[in-house]
C-alpha positions as CSV (number, residue, x, y, z in Angstrom):
1,M,7.9,24.6,10.7
2,I,6.5,21.5,9.0
3,I,2.9,21.4,7.7
4,Q,1.2,18.0,7.3
5,I,-2.2,17.8,5.7
6,K,-4.4,14.7,5.1
7,G,-8.0,13.7,4.7
8,S,-9.3,11.3,7.3
9,S,-12.4,9.4,8.3
10,N,-11.3,8.7,11.9
11,R,-13.9,10.0,14.3
12,G,-11.8,9.6,17.4
13,W,-9.8,12.8,16.9
14,R,-11.3,14.8,19.7
15,K,-10.6,12.2,22.4
16,Y,-7.2,11.4,21.0
17,V,-5.8,15.0,20.9
18,T,-7.2,15.9,24.4
19,Y,-6.8,12.6,26.3
20,G,-4.6,10.3,24.3
21,T,-5.4,6.6,24.0
22,D,-6.6,4.1,26.6
23,R,-3.2,2.5,26.6
24,K,-1.3,5.7,26.6
25,P,-3.1,8.6,28.3
26,R,-2.0,12.1,27.6
27,N,-0.7,14.6,30.1
28,T,-3.6,17.0,30.0
29,S,-1.6,19.8,31.6
30,K,0.4,19.9,28.4
31,V,-2.6,20.2,26.1
32,K,-4.4,23.5,25.3
33,I,-7.4,24.1,23.1
34,L,-6.5,27.1,21.0
35,K,-9.6,27.4,18.8
36,G,-13.0,25.8,18.3
37,D,-15.5,23.8,20.1
38,L,-14.3,20.2,19.8
39,L,-17.8,18.6,20.5
40,Q,-19.3,20.8,17.8
41,G,-16.6,19.7,15.5
42,D,-17.7,16.1,16.1
43,R,-21.3,17.0,15.3
44,V,-20.3,18.7,12.0
45,M,-18.3,15.6,11.0
46,N,-21.3,13.4,11.7
47,L,-23.4,15.4,9.3
48,T,-21.5,14.0,6.4
49,D,-21.2,10.5,4.9
50,Y,-18.1,11.2,2.9
51,K,-15.4,8.6,2.8
52,E,-13.0,11.2,4.3
53,N,-15.0,13.7,6.3
54,A,-12.3,16.0,7.7
55,Y,-9.0,17.6,7.0
56,L,-6.4,16.8,9.7
57,I,-3.5,19.2,9.8
58,V,-0.4,19.4,12.0
59,L,1.9,22.5,12.4
60,S,5.1,21.2,13.9
61,F,7.8,23.4,15.3
62,K,11.4,22.8,16.5
63,G,11.5,22.7,20.3
64,R,9.4,25.0,22.5
65,V,7.5,28.0,21.2
66,D,5.8,30.6,23.3
67,E,2.0,30.7,23.5
68,K,1.6,34.1,21.9
69,T,3.6,33.0,18.8
70,V,1.7,29.6,18.6
71,R,-1.7,31.4,18.7
72,T,-0.6,34.0,16.2
73,V,0.9,31.5,13.7
74,T,-2.3,29.3,14.0
75,D,-4.5,32.4,13.3
76,E,-2.4,33.4,10.3
77,F,-2.3,29.9,9.0
78,E,-6.1,29.8,9.2
79,Q,-6.4,33.2,7.5
80,H,-4.3,32.1,4.5
81,F,-5.3,28.4,4.2
82,M,-9.0,29.3,4.4
83,M,-8.7,32.2,1.9
84,G,-12.0,32.8,0.1
85,F,-14.2,31.3,2.8
86,A,-16.2,33.4,5.2
87,R,-15.9,32.4,8.9
88,D,-19.4,31.1,9.0
89,E,-18.7,28.6,6.2
90,Y,-16.5,26.3,8.2
91,H,-15.6,24.8,11.6
92,F,-12.0,25.0,12.7
93,D,-10.5,23.3,15.8
94,A,-6.9,23.7,17.0
95,V,-5.2,22.0,19.9
96,W,-1.6,22.7,21.0
97,H,0.5,19.8,22.3
98,Q,3.6,20.4,24.5
99,D,4.0,16.7,25.4
100,T,6.7,15.8,22.9
101,D,10.2,17.2,22.3
102,D,8.8,19.5,19.6
103,D,5.6,21.7,20.1
104,H,2.9,21.1,17.5
105,V,-0.6,22.1,16.8
106,H,-3.3,19.6,15.6
107,I,-6.0,21.2,13.4
108,R,-9.3,19.7,12.3
109,I,-11.6,21.1,9.6
110,P,-14.7,19.0,8.8
111,K,-15.4,18.8,5.1
112,M,-18.7,20.5,5.4
113,N,-19.5,24.0,4.2
114,L,-21.8,25.2,6.9
115,L,-23.4,27.9,4.8
116,T,-24.0,26.0,1.5
117,H,-24.3,22.4,3.0
118,T,-21.9,21.2,0.3
119,Q,-18.5,19.6,0.5
120,L,-15.7,21.8,1.7
121,Q,-12.8,21.3,-0.7
122,L,-9.6,22.8,0.7
123,Y,-6.5,20.8,-0.5
124,F,-5.4,18.8,-3.5
125,D,-1.7,18.1,-3.1
126,K,-0.6,18.5,-6.7
127,K,-2.5,21.8,-7.1
128,D,-2.2,23.3,-3.6
129,R,1.2,22.2,-2.3
130,N,3.0,25.3,-3.6
131,R,0.4,27.5,-2.0
132,V,0.8,25.8,1.4
133,N,4.6,25.9,1.1
134,A,4.3,29.7,0.5
135,I,2.3,30.0,3.7
136,R,4.9,28.0,5.6
137,D,7.9,30.0,4.2
138,Y,6.3,33.3,5.0
139,L,5.4,32.3,8.6
140,D,8.8,30.7,9.1
141,M,10.6,33.9,8.3
142,K,8.1,36.3,10.0
143,Y,8.2,34.5,13.3
144,E,11.7,32.9,13.0
145,L,10.4,29.4,13.2
146,E,12.4,26.3,12.4
147,S,11.5,22.7,11.4
148,P,12.0,19.9,14.0
149,L,15.2,18.0,13.4
150,D,13.1,14.9,13.0
151,N,9.4,14.0,13.4
152,K,9.8,10.7,15.2
153,S,7.8,11.6,18.3
154,L,5.0,13.1,16.2
155,I,5.1,10.1,13.8
156,K,4.8,7.7,16.8
157,E,1.9,9.8,18.1
158,D,0.1,9.8,14.8
159,R,0.5,6.0,14.5
160,D,-0.9,5.5,18.0
161,F,-4.0,7.4,16.8
162,Y,-4.6,5.0,13.9
163,I,-3.8,1.9,15.9
164,D,-6.1,2.9,18.7
165,G,-8.9,3.4,16.1
166,W,-8.3,-0.1,14.8
167,R,-8.5,-1.6,18.3
168,K,-11.8,0.1,19.0
169,E,-13.2,-0.9,15.6
170,F,-12.3,-4.6,16.1
171,G,-13.0,-4.7,19.8
172,D,-9.3,-4.9,20.7
173,V,-9.0,-8.5,19.5
174,T,-6.9,-10.1,16.8
175,F,-8.1,-9.6,13.3
176,T,-10.1,-12.6,12.1
177,F,-10.1,-14.0,8.6
178,A,-12.7,-16.6,9.3
179,D,-15.5,-15.2,7.0
180,K,-15.6,-13.0,3.9
181,K,-17.2,-10.0,5.7
182,S,-14.3,-9.9,8.2
183,R,-11.7,-10.3,5.5
184,V,-13.0,-7.4,3.5
185,K,-13.2,-5.2,6.6
186,V,-9.7,-6.0,7.6
187,E,-8.3,-5.3,4.1
188,Q,-10.1,-2.0,3.9
189,F,-8.9,-0.8,7.3
190,I,-5.3,-1.8,6.7
191,T,-5.2,-0.3,3.2
192,Q,-6.8,2.9,4.2
193,S,-4.5,3.4,7.2
194,V,-1.4,2.7,5.2
195,I,-2.5,5.2,2.5
196,E,-3.2,7.9,5.1
197,L,0.1,7.4,6.8
198,H,1.9,7.3,3.4
199,Q,0.2,10.5,2.3
200,S,1.3,12.2,5.5
201,G,4.9,11.1,5.1
202,L,4.6,8.9,8.2
203,L,5.7,5.8,6.4
204,D,8.8,6.2,4.4
205,S,9.8,2.8,3.0
206,F,8.5,-0.6,2.0
207,D,10.0,-2.2,5.0
208,E,8.6,0.3,7.4
209,M,5.1,-0.2,5.9
210,K,5.4,-4.0,6.4
211,S,6.6,-3.5,10.0
212,F,3.7,-1.3,10.7
213,I,1.2,-4.0,9.4
214,E,2.9,-6.7,11.4
215,E,2.7,-4.6,14.6
216,Q,-1.0,-5.3,14.4
217,G,-0.6,-9.0,15.1
218,V,-0.4,-10.5,11.7
219,K,2.5,-12.0,9.8
220,I,3.4,-11.2,6.2
221,T,4.2,-14.5,4.5
222,K,4.4,-13.5,0.9
223,E,5.0,-10.5,-1.4
224,G,3.7,-11.0,-4.9
225,Y,2.3,-9.8,-8.2
226,D,-0.7,-11.4,-9.9
227,K,0.2,-11.0,-13.6
228,P,-3.1,-12.2,-15.1
229,K,-5.1,-9.8,-12.8
230,D,-2.4,-7.2,-12.8
231,F,-2.2,-6.3,-9.1
232,H,0.5,-6.4,-6.4
233,Y,-0.3,-7.9,-3.0
234,L,0.9,-9.1,0.4
235,T,-0.3,-12.3,2.0
236,I,-1.0,-11.8,5.7
237,E,-2.0,-14.5,8.2
238,N,-2.7,-15.3,11.8
239,K,-4.2,-18.2,13.6
240,S,-7.6,-17.6,12.0
241,G,-6.3,-17.9,8.5
242,K,-4.8,-15.8,5.8
243,I,-5.8,-13.3,3.1
244,R,-4.3,-11.2,0.3
245,I,-4.3,-7.4,0.7
246,K,-4.1,-5.9,-2.8
247,G,-3.0,-2.6,-4.3
248,E,-0.2,-0.6,-5.8
249,I,1.0,0.5,-2.3
250,Y,2.1,-3.1,-1.7
251,N,4.6,-2.9,-4.6
252,E,8.1,-2.2,-3.4
253,K,8.9,-0.1,-6.4
254,F,6.0,2.3,-5.5
255,W,7.8,3.1,-2.2
256,S,11.1,3.5,-3.8
257,D,9.8,5.9,-6.4
258,N,7.8,8.0,-4.0
259,R,10.4,8.1,-1.3
260,K,12.5,10.2,-3.6
261,N,9.6,12.6,-4.1
262,R,9.0,12.8,-0.3
263,E,12.6,13.5,0.4
264,E,12.5,16.4,-2.1
265,Q,9.4,17.7,-0.3
266,I,11.0,17.4,3.1
267,S,14.0,19.3,1.7
268,N,11.7,22.0,0.6
269,N,10.1,22.1,4.1
270,R,13.4,23.1,5.7
271,R,13.9,26.8,6.1
272,N,15.7,28.4,3.1
273,R,18.6,30.1,4.9
274,S,19.7,31.7,1.6
275,M,16.7,34.0,1.7
276,G,18.2,36.3,4.2
277,G,17.0,35.1,7.7
278,G,15.2,38.0,9.2
279,D,15.9,40.4,6.3
280,K,12.8,42.5,5.7
281,G,13.4,42.5,1.9
282,G,13.3,38.7,1.9
283,L,10.1,38.8,4.0
284,G,8.6,41.3,1.6
285,E,9.2,39.0,-1.3
286,L,7.6,36.1,0.5
287,K,4.6,38.2,1.4
288,K,4.2,39.3,-2.2
289,K,4.4,35.7,-3.4
290,L,1.8,34.6,-0.8
291,D,-0.5,37.5,-1.7
292,N,-0.5,36.3,-5.3
293,Y,-1.5,32.8,-4.1
294,D,-4.2,34.2,-1.8
295,Q,-5.7,36.3,-4.6
296,K,-5.8,33.3,-7.0
297,R,-7.3,31.1,-4.3
298,K,-10.0,33.6,-3.5
299,R,-11.0,33.8,-7.2
300,E,-11.1,30.0,-7.4
301,V,-13.3,29.7,-4.3
302,D,-15.6,32.5,-5.4
303,A,-16.2,30.9,-8.7
304,K,-16.6,27.4,-7.4
305,Y,-19.1,28.2,-4.6
306,K,-21.0,31.1,-6.2
307,P,-24.1,29.0,-7.3
308,A,-24.3,27.2,-3.9
309,R,-23.9,30.5,-2.0
310,Q,-26.7,32.0,-4.1
311,R,-29.0,29.1,-3.3
312,A,-28.1,29.4,0.4
313,Q,-28.9,33.1,0.4
314,K,-32.3,32.5,-1.1
315,R,-32.9,29.8,1.5
316,I,-32.0,32.3,4.3
317,E,-34.3,35.0,2.9
318,K,-37.4,32.8,2.8
């Protein structure tokens, strides 16, 4: 199984996972809501004004998986990932897709603690990656799950989601660089989408990133570095004019360095055959490791949310 986690501000998630896009409708007979009220999830997202107001998670399996296993794995993932939080503190949506070669589950968790009315903080990659890997390894062995051979269909699906969001934001017309407000808006949307795709492992190289940008109807005419101002940039243009989009993600070396790290992470995502397959001793060791992460996580959550929970309790008692 592969687990992908990212923060997002895209509010079109419900329509996308259930119906697809206007240009590529989804076969609804191959879509099943496993958990949550998706409309209520939209309402919770709209209560926040955070730059990223939800966690979007994908559990991706190799080939077809039976419904009982998919539901059980999703339940157990929630149990471990949300360790330390009571069920009334968060909203959790899960939708099962069988419309690609590999079954996968889309999960959405709005970044709102429903009890304390504070931000729900669930994942920081550097701190939490090992914990999530432990969840994955345990579930892989317990339910004999395998990672897909590649994630191309899911990558294409995720890109369609972002591209469709761009089209709706800009009225399905070509980006315009005619005025400053439009130029700023275009740069923000391109940069945010590239960052989100990069963080999810959906863009793996500098050339792939450039191709993704040019798919949106612009041409990259220059790659450069502004030495006095110390920033890397791409110059993009269309018939309305041209602009620079700036940031470290437009530096080729950035992609080269991080590609190595991503490849190491992908390698870790593959099932470790040396751990004994279905051997119960191996499963016991993974369970012990996961229990340690769960206990540590619960202590962290209890300490972090104790003051807010106390305030919420006083509010309820009034």
